N, CA, C and O atoms as a GROMACS GRO file, in nm:
protein
  424
    1MET      N    1   0.339  -3.574   2.918
    1MET     CA    2   0.238  -3.543   3.026
    1MET      C    3   0.148  -3.535   2.965
    1MET      O    4   0.148  -3.490   2.850
    2LEU      N    5  -0.007  -3.598   3.060
    2LEU     CA    6  -0.132  -3.652   3.104
    2LEU      C    7  -0.229  -3.555   3.107
    2LEU      O    8  -0.257  -3.489   3.207
    3VAL      N    9  -0.292  -3.543   2.973
    3VAL     CA   10  -0.395  -3.427   2.954
    3VAL      C   11  -0.539  -3.511   2.984
    3VAL      O   12  -0.585  -3.613   2.933
    4PRO      N   13  -0.582  -3.436   3.072
    4PRO     CA   14  -0.737  -3.525   3.106
    4PRO      C   15  -0.798  -3.519   3.065
    4PRO      O   16  -0.796  -3.462   2.956
    5THR      N   17  -0.935  -3.586   3.134
    5THR     CA   18  -1.079  -3.520   3.041
    5THR      C   19  -1.114  -3.422   3.019
    5THR      O   20  -1.082  -3.352   3.116
    6GLY      N   21  -1.193  -3.333   2.908
    6GLY     CA   22  -1.279  -3.245   2.921
    6GLY      C   23  -1.386  -3.220   2.810
    6GLY      O   24  -1.431  -3.306   2.735
    7THR      N   25  -1.424  -3.081   2.812
    7THR     CA   26  -1.591  -3.138   2.772
    7THR      C   27  -1.485  -2.999   2.643
    7THR      O   28  -1.372  -2.953   2.659
    8ALA      N   29  -1.582  -2.975   2.532
    8ALA     CA   30  -1.615  -2.875   2.424
    8ALA      C   31  -1.752  -2.863   2.356
    8ALA      O   32  -1.835  -2.948   2.323
    9THR      N   33  -1.749  -2.767   2.349
    9THR     CA   34  -1.899  -2.667   2.323
    9THR      C   35  -1.915  -2.645   2.098
    9THR      O   36  -1.816  -2.610   2.035
   10ILE      N   37  -2.005  -2.664   2.050
   10ILE     CA   38  -1.972  -2.618   1.976
   10ILE      C   39  -2.120  -2.537   1.975
   10ILE      O   40  -2.230  -2.582   2.006
   11TYR      N   41  -2.079  -2.379   1.922
   11TYR     CA   42  -2.180  -2.236   1.906
   11TYR      C   43  -2.188  -2.240   1.771
   11TYR      O   44  -2.102  -2.260   1.685
   12PHE      N   45  -2.375  -2.205   1.760
   12PHE     CA   46  -2.438  -2.201   1.644
   12PHE      C   47  -2.488  -2.072   1.620
   12PHE      O   48  -2.611  -2.080   1.609
   13ASN      N   49  -2.436  -1.917   1.603
   13ASN     CA   50  -2.456  -1.828   1.580
   13ASN      C   51  -2.460  -1.742   1.437
   13ASN      O   52  -2.375  -1.730   1.348
   14ASP      N   53  -2.616  -1.676   1.452
   14ASP     CA   54  -2.672  -1.674   1.244
   14ASP      C   55  -2.583  -1.416   1.211
   14ASP      O   56  -2.568  -1.322   1.132
   15TRP      N   57  -2.562  -1.474   1.370
   15TRP     CA   58  -2.482  -1.306   1.366
   15TRP      C   59  -2.381  -1.336   1.477
   15TRP      O   60  -2.405  -1.330   1.598
   16PRO      N   61  -2.273  -1.367   1.425
   16PRO     CA   62  -2.101  -1.386   1.453
   16PRO      C   63  -2.047  -1.269   1.460
   16PRO      O   64  -1.955  -1.249   1.540
   17GLU      N   65  -2.088  -1.184   1.388
   17GLU     CA   66  -2.044  -1.009   1.374
   17GLU      C   67  -2.038  -1.010   1.568
   17GLU      O   68  -1.946  -0.985   1.645
   18HIS      N   69  -2.213  -1.058   1.597
   18HIS     CA   70  -2.164  -0.915   1.722
   18HIS      C   71  -2.167  -1.014   1.860
   18HIS      O   72  -2.234  -1.009   1.964
   19ARG      N   73  -2.060  -1.112   1.809
   19ARG     CA   74  -2.005  -1.218   1.866
   19ARG      C   75  -1.883  -1.089   1.921
   19ARG      O   76  -1.817  -1.016   1.846
   20ILE      N   77  -1.882  -1.092   2.120
   20ILE     CA   78  -1.760  -1.020   2.113
   20ILE      C   79  -1.643  -1.071   2.161
   20ILE      O   80  -1.661  -1.138   2.263
   21TRP      N   81  -1.540  -1.065   2.129
   21TRP     CA   82  -1.457  -1.191   2.082
   21TRP      C   83  -1.345  -1.132   2.154
   21TRP      O   84  -1.236  -1.137   2.099
   22THR      N   85  -1.356  -1.065   2.291
   22THR     CA   86  -1.213  -0.990   2.392
   22THR      C   87  -1.293  -1.076   2.546
   22THR      O   88  -1.251  -1.074   2.662
   23ASP      N   89  -1.362  -1.113   2.515
   23ASP     CA   90  -1.346  -1.182   2.686
   23ASP      C   91  -1.458  -1.384   2.618
   23ASP      O   92  -1.573  -1.421   2.595
   24PRO      N   93  -1.338  -1.433   2.617
   24PRO     CA   94  -1.370  -1.546   2.599
   24PRO      C   95  -1.408  -1.681   2.693
   24PRO      O   96  -1.429  -1.802   2.680
   25THR      N   97  -1.402  -1.546   2.832
   25THR     CA   98  -1.536  -1.671   2.894
   25THR      C   99  -1.705  -1.612   2.876
   25THR      O  100  -1.807  -1.673   2.909
   26ASP      N  101  -1.693  -1.472   2.812
   26ASP     CA  102  -1.809  -1.404   2.823
   26ASP      C  103  -1.919  -1.458   2.652
   26ASP      O  104  -1.926  -1.401   2.543
   27ARG      N  105  -1.993  -1.605   2.713
   27ARG     CA  106  -2.007  -1.653   2.574
   27ARG      C  107  -2.162  -1.605   2.524
   27ARG      O  108  -2.216  -1.660   2.428
   28SER      N  109  -2.216  -1.510   2.589
   28SER     CA  110  -2.296  -1.469   2.599
   28SER      C  111  -2.360  -1.424   2.439
   28SER      O  112  -2.468  -1.440   2.382
   29THR      N  113  -2.307  -1.398   2.423
   29THR     CA  114  -2.266  -1.453   2.247
   29THR      C  115  -2.261  -1.458   2.176
   29THR      O  116  -2.275  -1.380   2.081
   30TRP      N  117  -2.232  -1.573   2.192
   30TRP     CA  118  -2.164  -1.652   2.173
   30TRP      C  119  -2.268  -1.744   2.048
   30TRP      O  120  -2.243  -1.769   1.930
   31GLY      N  121  -2.390  -1.778   2.134
   31GLY     CA  122  -2.512  -1.791   1.973
   31GLY      C  123  -2.588  -1.934   2.068
   31GLY      O  124  -2.589  -1.932   2.191
   32VAL      N  125  -2.647  -2.050   1.991
   32VAL     CA  126  -2.676  -2.115   2.054
   32VAL      C  127  -2.638  -2.298   2.041
   32VAL      O  128  -2.675  -2.368   1.947
   33PRO      N  129  -2.537  -2.356   2.189
   33PRO     CA  130  -2.507  -2.426   2.154
   33PRO      C  131  -2.531  -2.535   2.110
   33PRO      O  132  -2.626  -2.596   2.160
   34VAL      N  133  -2.458  -2.592   2.008
   34VAL     CA  134  -2.566  -2.710   1.859
   34VAL      C  135  -2.543  -2.837   1.941
   34VAL      O  136  -2.646  -2.900   1.964
   35ALA      N  137  -2.410  -2.897   1.997
   35ALA     CA  138  -2.282  -2.988   2.020
   35ALA      C  139  -2.170  -2.997   2.117
   35ALA      O  140  -2.067  -2.930   2.106
   36ARG      N  141  -2.195  -3.086   2.217
   36ARG     CA  142  -2.086  -3.066   2.344
   36ARG      C  143  -2.036  -3.234   2.293
   36ARG      O  144  -2.103  -3.333   2.264
   37PHE      N  145  -1.904  -3.210   2.299
   37PHE     CA  146  -1.816  -3.334   2.304
   37PHE      C  147  -1.755  -3.370   2.453
   37PHE      O  148  -1.699  -3.292   2.530
   38VAL      N  149  -1.775  -3.478   2.468
   38VAL     CA  150  -1.662  -3.495   2.592
   38VAL      C  151  -1.513  -3.577   2.593
   38VAL      O  152  -1.530  -3.688   2.643
   39ARG      N  153  -1.337  -3.548   2.542
   39ARG     CA  154  -1.288  -3.581   2.541
   39ARG      C  155  -1.208  -3.677   2.632
   39ARG      O  156  -1.167  -3.637   2.741
   40LYS      N  157  -1.194  -3.760   2.604
   40LYS     CA  158  -1.142  -3.846   2.705
   40LYS      C  159  -0.969  -3.814   2.700
   40LYS      O  160  -0.913  -3.752   2.609
   41ALA      N  161  -0.894  -3.879   2.834
   41ALA     CA  162  -0.767  -3.853   2.836
   41ALA      C  163  -0.672  -3.902   2.775
   41ALA      O  164  -0.689  -4.014   2.728
   42GLY      N  165  -0.544  -3.836   2.754
   42GLY     CA  166  -0.489  -3.817   2.641
   42GLY      C  167  -0.259  -3.805   2.710
   42GLY      O  168  -0.192  -3.786   2.812
   43ILE      N  169  -0.242  -3.833   2.564
   43ILE     CA  170  -0.098  -3.824   2.624
   43ILE      C  171  -0.032  -3.711   2.527
   43ILE      O  172  -0.042  -3.741   2.408
   44PHE      N  173   0.043  -3.565   2.558
   44PHE     CA  174   0.132  -3.464   2.485
   44PHE      C  175   0.255  -3.483   2.545
   44PHE      O  176   0.321  -3.465   2.648
   45GLN      N  177   0.255  -3.553   2.373
   45GLN     CA  178   0.414  -3.586   2.353
   45GLN      C  179   0.517  -3.481   2.355
   45GLN      O  180   0.470  -3.378   2.306
   46SER      N  181   0.637  -3.468   2.391
   46SER     CA  182   0.697  -3.378   2.391
   46SER      C  183   0.849  -3.438   2.441
   46SER      O  184   0.872  -3.549   2.487
   47ALA      N  185   0.953  -3.314   2.413
   47ALA     CA  186   1.054  -3.403   2.408
   47ALA      C  187   1.097  -3.248   2.500
   47ALA      O  188   1.176  -3.289   2.585
   48ASP      N  189   1.083  -3.119   2.515
   48ASP     CA  190   1.108  -3.035   2.557
   48ASP      C  191   1.006  -2.974   2.667
   48ASP      O  192   0.937  -2.874   2.648
   49ASP      N  193   1.010  -3.050   2.781
   49ASP     CA  194   0.924  -3.005   2.896
   49ASP      C  195   0.756  -2.934   2.841
   49ASP      O  196   0.689  -2.863   2.915
   50GLY      N  197   0.722  -2.965   2.732
   50GLY     CA  198   0.615  -2.932   2.720
   50GLY      C  199   0.582  -2.768   2.677
   50GLY      O  200   0.479  -2.710   2.712
   51TYR      N  201   0.703  -2.700   2.587
   51TYR     CA  202   0.712  -2.657   2.511
   51TYR      C  203   0.671  -2.661   2.341
   51TYR      O  204   0.593  -2.574   2.302
   52SER      N  205   0.709  -2.737   2.268
   52SER     CA  206   0.666  -2.815   2.178
   52SER      C  207   0.591  -2.954   2.202
   52SER      O  208   0.582  -2.978   2.322
   53GLY      N  209   0.528  -3.061   2.110
   53GLY     CA  210   0.482  -3.137   2.101
   53GLY      C  211   0.317  -3.221   2.035
   53GLY      O  212   0.225  -3.152   1.991
   54THR      N  213   0.313  -3.303   2.038
   54THR     CA  214   0.159  -3.370   2.005
   54THR      C  215   0.103  -3.405   2.040
   54THR      O  216   0.138  -3.448   2.150
   55MET      N  217  -0.015  -3.428   2.008
   55MET     CA  218  -0.140  -3.496   2.142
   55MET      C  219  -0.210  -3.530   2.040
   55MET      O  220  -0.216  -3.465   1.936
   56ILE      N  221  -0.288  -3.673   2.070
   56ILE     CA  222  -0.378  -3.725   1.936
   56ILE      C  223  -0.477  -3.804   2.032
   56ILE      O  224  -0.454  -3.921   2.062
   57SER      N  225  -0.624  -3.715   2.091
   57SER     CA  226  -0.731  -3.794   2.110
   57SER      C  227  -0.858  -3.832   2.046
   57SER      O  228  -0.861  -3.847   1.924
   58SER      N  229  -0.958  -3.848   2.116
   58SER     CA  230  -1.077  -3.887   2.092
   58SER      C  231  -1.201  -3.838   2.160
   58SER      O  232  -1.220  -3.904   2.261
   59ALA      N  233  -1.304  -3.733   2.139
   59ALA     CA  234  -1.385  -3.684   2.205
   59ALA      C  235  -1.570  -3.743   2.132
   59ALA      O  236  -1.626  -3.740   2.022
   60GLU      N  237  -1.610  -3.798   2.297
   60GLU     CA  238  -1.741  -3.871   2.221
   60GLU      C  239  -1.863  -3.756   2.217
   60GLU      O  240  -1.880  -3.676   2.310
   61LEU      N  241  -1.949  -3.759   2.089
   61LEU     CA  242  -2.063  -3.672   2.036
   61LEU      C  243  -2.164  -3.683   2.208
   61LEU      O  244  -2.223  -3.791   2.217
   62VAL      N  245  -2.184  -3.594   2.323
   62VAL     CA  246  -2.291  -3.623   2.420
   62VAL      C  247  -2.387  -3.539   2.390
   62VAL      O  248  -2.443  -3.555   2.498
   63SER      N  249  -2.430  -3.492   2.356
   63SER     CA  250  -2.546  -3.352   2.318
   63SER      C  251  -2.532  -3.350   2.164
   63SER      O  252  -2.440  -3.387   2.091
   64SER      N  253  -2.679  -3.286   2.132
   64SER     CA  254  -2.661  -3.236   1.989
   64SER      C  255  -2.742  -3.181   1.940
   64SER      O  256  -2.744  -3.257   1.843
   65ILE      N  257  -2.854  -3.078   1.907
   65ILE     CA  258  -2.954  -3.032   1.832
   65ILE      C  259  -2.955  -2.963   1.678
   65ILE      O  260  -2.870  -2.932   1.595
   66PRO      N  261  -3.093  -2.957   1.690
   66PRO     CA  262  -3.112  -2.959   1.553
   66PRO      C  263  -3.065  -2.764   1.522
   66PRO      O  264  -3.131  -2.674   1.573
   67PHE      N  265  -2.900  -2.730   1.401
   67PHE     CA  266  -2.942  -2.587   1.330
   67PHE      C  267  -2.992  -2.596   1.218
   67PHE      O  268  -3.051  -2.698   1.186
   68SER      N  269  -2.983  -2.531   1.166
   68SER     CA  270  -3.022  -2.391   0.991
   68SER      C  271  -2.908  -2.329   0.990
   68SER      O  272  -2.845  -2.295   1.090
   69LEU      N  273  -2.872  -2.309   0.858
   69LEU     CA  274  -2.770  -2.260   0.867
   69LEU      C  275  -2.825  -2.298   0.663
   69LEU      O  276  -2.839  -2.406   0.606
   70ASN      N  277  -2.836  -2.199   0.625
   70ASN     CA  278  -2.874  -2.127   0.508
   70ASN      C  279  -2.976  -2.206   0.440
   70ASN      O  280  -2.968  -2.250   0.326
   71GLY      N  281  -3.095  -2.225   0.539
   71GLY     CA  282  -3.230  -2.276   0.464
   71GLY      C  283  -3.184  -2.465   0.495
   71GLY      O  284  -3.285  -2.531   0.523
   72GLN      N  285  -3.058  -2.543   0.492
   72GLN     CA  286  -3.083  -2.657   0.554
   72GLN      C  287  -3.028  -2.692   0.694
   72GLN      O  288  -2.921  -2.648   0.738
   73THR      N  289  -3.111  -2.775   0.759
   73THR     CA  290  -3.081  -2.826   0.863
   73THR      C  291  -2.957  -2.886   0.906
   73THR      O  292  -2.897  -2.917   0.803
   74PHE      N  293  -2.885  -2.919   1.014
   74PHE     CA  294  -2.746  -2.952   1.035
   74PHE      C  295  -2.788  -3.020   1.210
   74PHE      O  296  -2.856  -2.964   1.296
   75ASP      N  297  -2.733  -3.127   1.216
   75ASP     CA  298  -2.774  -3.198   1.321
   75ASP      C  299  -2.619  -3.275   1.324
   75ASP      O  300  -2.585  -3.305   1.210
   76PHE      N  301  -2.516  -3.313   1.432
   76PHE     CA  302  -2.407  -3.315   1.460
   76PHE      C  303  -2.418  -3.476   1.474
   76PHE      O  304  -2.343  -3.564   1.431
   77ARG      N  305  -2.540  -3.482   1.549
   77ARG     CA  306  -2.579  -3.639   1.540
   77ARG      C  307  -2.591  -3.711   1.432
   77ARG      O  308  -2.589  -3.834   1.436
   78ASN      N  309  -2.602  -3.653   1.340
   78ASN     CA  310  -2.625  -3.739   1.177
   78ASN      C  311  -2.513  -3.726   1.147
   78ASN      O  312  -2.450  -3.827   1.178
   79LEU      N  313  -2.463  -3.665   1.110
   79LEU     CA  314  -2.308  -3.562   1.118
   79LEU      C  315  -2.193  -3.713   1.124
   79LEU      O  316  -2.181  -3.808   1.046
   80ILE      N  317  -2.119  -3.677   1.260
   80ILE     CA  318  -2.040  -3.722   1.324
   80ILE      C  319  -2.081  -3.824   1.428
   80ILE      O  320  -1.990  -3.829   1.510
   81PRO      N  321  -2.190  -3.916   1.464
   81PRO     CA  322  -2.263  -3.986   1.528
   81PRO      C  323  -2.129  -4.013   1.642
   81PRO      O  324  -2.111  -3.976   1.757
   82ASN      N  325  -2.094  -4.050   1.601
   82ASN     CA  326  -1.946  -4.133   1.740
   82ASN      C  327  -1.808  -4.060   1.752
   82ASN      O  328  -1.694  -4.102   1.770
   83GLY      N  329  -1.862  -3.934   1.734
   83GLY     CA  330  -1.813  -3.851   1.836
   83GLY      C  331  -1.674  -3.752   1.684
   83GLY      O  332  -1.705  -3.704   1.575
   84ILE      N  333  -1.487  -3.761   1.772
   84ILE     CA  334  -1.413  -3.738   1.670
   84ILE      C  335  -1.291  -3.794   1.712
   84ILE      O  336  -1.291  -3.867   1.812
   85THR      N  337  -1.143  -3.760   1.627
   85THR     CA  338  -1.017  -3.834   1.666
   85THR      C  339  -0.979  -3.738   1.652
   85THR      O  340  -0.998  -3.712   1.534
   86CYS      N  341  -0.901  -3.603   1.733
   86CYS     CA  342  -0.775  -3.490   1.676
   86CYS      C  343  -0.635  -3.457   1.652
   86CYS      O  344  -0.592  -3.516   1.751
   87TYR      N  345  -0.581  -3.432   1.624
   87TYR     CA  346  -0.471  -3.478   1.598
   87TYR      C  347  -0.412  -3.315   1.625
   87TYR      O  348  -0.499  -3.231   1.603
   88VAL      N  349  -0.286  -3.261   1.668
   88VAL     CA  350  -0.257  -3.106   1.756
   88VAL      C  351  -0.124  -3.148   1.790
   88VAL      O  352  -0.083  -3.248   1.848
   89ALA      N  353  -0.065  -3.046   1.740
   89ALA     CA  354   0.072  -3.042   1.730
   89ALA      C  355   0.072  -2.856   1.759
   89ALA      O  356   0.018  -2.762   1.702
   90GLY      N  357   0.155  -2.867   1.869
   90GLY     CA  358   0.123  -2.651   1.932
   90GLY      C  359   0.273  -2.688   1.964
   90GLY      O  360   0.326  -2.796   1.990
   91VAL      N  361   0.334  -2.529   1.951
   91VAL     CA  362   0.462  -2.462   2.025
   91VAL      C  363   0.435  -2.378   2.066
   91VAL      O  364   0.358  -2.294   2.021
   92GLY      N  365   0.497  -2.379   2.175
   92GLY     CA  366   0.489  -2.239   2.259
   92GLY      C  367   0.314  -2.187   2.257
   92GLY      O  368   0.260  -2.282   2.199
   93ASP      N  369   0.212  -2.094   2.288
   93ASP     CA  370   0.103  -2.071   2.286
   93ASP      C  371   0.008  -2.073   2.148
   93ASP      O  372  -0.105  -2.026   2.136
   94ALA      N  373   0.081  -2.137   2.057
   94ALA     CA  374   0.047  -2.193   1.931
   94ALA      C  375  -0.010  -2.305   1.926
   94ALA      O  376   0.021  -2.388   2.011
   95GLU      N  377  -0.093  -2.331   1.841
   95GLU     CA  378  -0.075  -2.490   1.819
   95GLU      C  379  -0.212  -2.511   1.658
   95GLU      O  380  -0.280  -2.426   1.603
   96THR      N  381  -0.205  -2.598   1.643
   96THR     CA  382  -0.302  -2.630   1.528
   96THR      C  383  -0.314  -2.769   1.491
   96THR      O  384  -0.222  -2.844   1.460
   97GLY      N  385  -0.422  -2.792   1.497
   97GLY     CA  386  -0.466  -2.935   1.433
   97GLY      C  387  -0.572  -2.953   1.324
   97GLY      O  388  -0.594  -2.859   1.248
   98THR      N  389  -0.657  -3.098   1.309
   98THR     CA  390  -0.734  -3.142   1.293
   98THR      C  391  -0.807  -3.260   1.293
   98THR      O  392  -0.739  -3.360   1.311
   99CYS      N  393  -0.926  -3.276   1.278
   99CYS     CA  394  -1.030  -3.337   1.411
   99CYS      C  395  -1.107  -3.409   1.249
   99CYS      O  396  -1.114  -3.335   1.150
  100VAL      N  397  -1.158  -3.553   1.243
  100VAL     CA  398  -1.229  -3.663   1.198
  100VAL      C  399  -1.238  -3.710   1.212
  100VAL      O  400  -1.156  -3.790   1.256
  101ALA      N  401  -1.380  -3.729   1.188
  101ALA     CA  402  -1.503  -3.775   1.197
  101ALA      C  403  -1.473  -3.976   1.254
  101ALA      O  404  -1.405  -4.035   1.170
  102ILE      N  405  -1.503  -4.034   1.333
  102ILE     CA  406  -1.500  -4.198   1.435
  102ILE      C  407  -1.545  -4.248   1.316
  102ILE      O  408  -1.621  -4.163   1.270
  103GLY      N  409  -1.538  -4.343   1.242
  103GLY     CA  410  -1.625  -4.455   1.194
  103GLY      C  411  -1.748  -4.515   1.247
  103GLY      O  412  -1.846  -4.471   1.308
  104ASP      N  413  -1.726  -4.579   1.223
  104ASP     CA  414  -1.882  -4.761   1.283
  104ASP      C  415  -1.828  -4.823   1.300
  104ASP      O  416  -1.847  -4.876   1.410
  105GLY      N  417  -1.729  -4.871   1.228
  105GLY     CA  418  -1.639  -5.008   1.237
  105GLY      C  419  -1.678  -5.068   1.112
  105GLY      O  420  -1.630  -5.181   1.098
  106MET      N  421  -1.752  -5.028   1.014
  106MET     CA  422  -1.810  -5.124   0.935
  106MET      C  423  -1.780  -5.115   0.843
  106MET      O  424  -1.821  -5.192   0.757
   0.00000   0.00000   0.00000
């Protein structure tokens, strides 16, 4: 199956215990958006009509702002400037995966 392009935003919140977890559409308590990625289209490989399968996709970092955590300043532009590649496996509604930084080709 073709997985279309999409976006992902990483939020930072000094007080995550105040986040409302029951409504994923209400982002007012999620914190400050500190990074935004655009995922390229990919292929979800499945032998059972999409119930389970795997996907590999890359996402470009398109915006980033610095944020502070425990007295240190971080910026995704410095941490993963070339974006990420994610490896995802899923069964039914459950999925797991990992993402790694894209290198600079050197």
